[in-house]
N, C-alpha and C positions, 0 to 999 in steps of 0.2 A: 479539282485543274488539271486538266489535261499536262503531260509533259512529253518533253521532244528531247531526247539523246541524241546527240549530232556530234563530230569534231573532241569528244572529251567536255563536253558544253550539257550538263541539268537544267534545260527552259521550262519555266512552267508558262501556259499560255490557255485565252480561254477555249471553249469548246466551240470550234467551229473554224477556229484559229486558220488564216491560210499558211501553210507551212513554208514558200517561202519568203513571204513577208517575217515570220517568226525569227526563220535564220539569219536573213540579213539584217535585220536588227539585235540581233545579237551574234555578231562578229564573225558567222560560219562561212567559212569561203565554200559558197557554193556554183563559185563555176571555177573551168578549167582554161585556163591557158588567157586568146584574147574572148574567150564568151562573156568573160568580168566586165565590157568593151561596147561588144556585137552581141546582144541579145534585145527580148521582145519584152522586156520589164516587168512580165508576168501576163500576160495575153496569151500565150500558150500558143503561139506560132512555133517558134524556134525549136524550142527539147531539148535547150542547153541546161538545163535546168533538172537533167534526170537524174534519178536517185532512188535506189533501195530501200526499200521503207517499210516495216516488220512491224504490226500493230492496227491500231482503230483510225483508220482512215476513212472520206470518205471515197464512193465508188467513183468510177474514173465517168468522168462529161465528155458529151459528145464532141468537143474542142481536144484533149487530151487523148480522145481512143482516135481520132484522125487523124492528129498527129504522129504519134506511136505508130502507126499504120505504115506511114511513110521512112525510106532509109535515110540515115544511117539506124534508124529503133524498127522495133520487132512488135508487133502484137503479142509475140509472145513470151515475149521480155518480161522480165521480174520488175524491172525499172516503170516509177511512174512520174510524173513531171511537178515537183513540189510547186509550180503557181497554178496549179491548176489542182488541187491536196490540199482540203480541211481535214485536219489534223480532232479526231472524237474521242481520244482516250491517250497511253502511254505508248508512244513511238520511238523507232528507233531505227534511225537510218544512215546509211553507207554510201559513198559519192566516189565511181569508178574514173575511172582517166579514160581519155578521147576528150573531145574537145566538146562534141553533146554529152559525154557519160556515160556515153556507149562501149567501153572499153569493158577488158576482163580484168586489169592489175586493180586495183582498191587505194584510192588515192587516201582517202580518213574513212574511219570505224563511228560506231556510237562510242566509245570509248577513246578513241582523240586519232 
């Protein structure tokens, strides 16, 4: 069974599970600032659930690719949208600052 390591939590989930849902169901603080209230609830249009991911995950779909091509994100960034990402194996997640998670300062790491 795949595992997700985020904000000091080790979470087991089914293969193919939606990363956003896994993180929120286990109390991981996925959104920065007011984005916890103002977000698209997982349809991939706002970009506020952007995180850095290491590990085995699904390829970027058209919705995520489109959103990440618009500011403040960049298609060359190493960030992914948790709401459009499926967990396929062992995964480590890091969250950065900025309303959209696009900043350079780490908010939390896989370990805490």
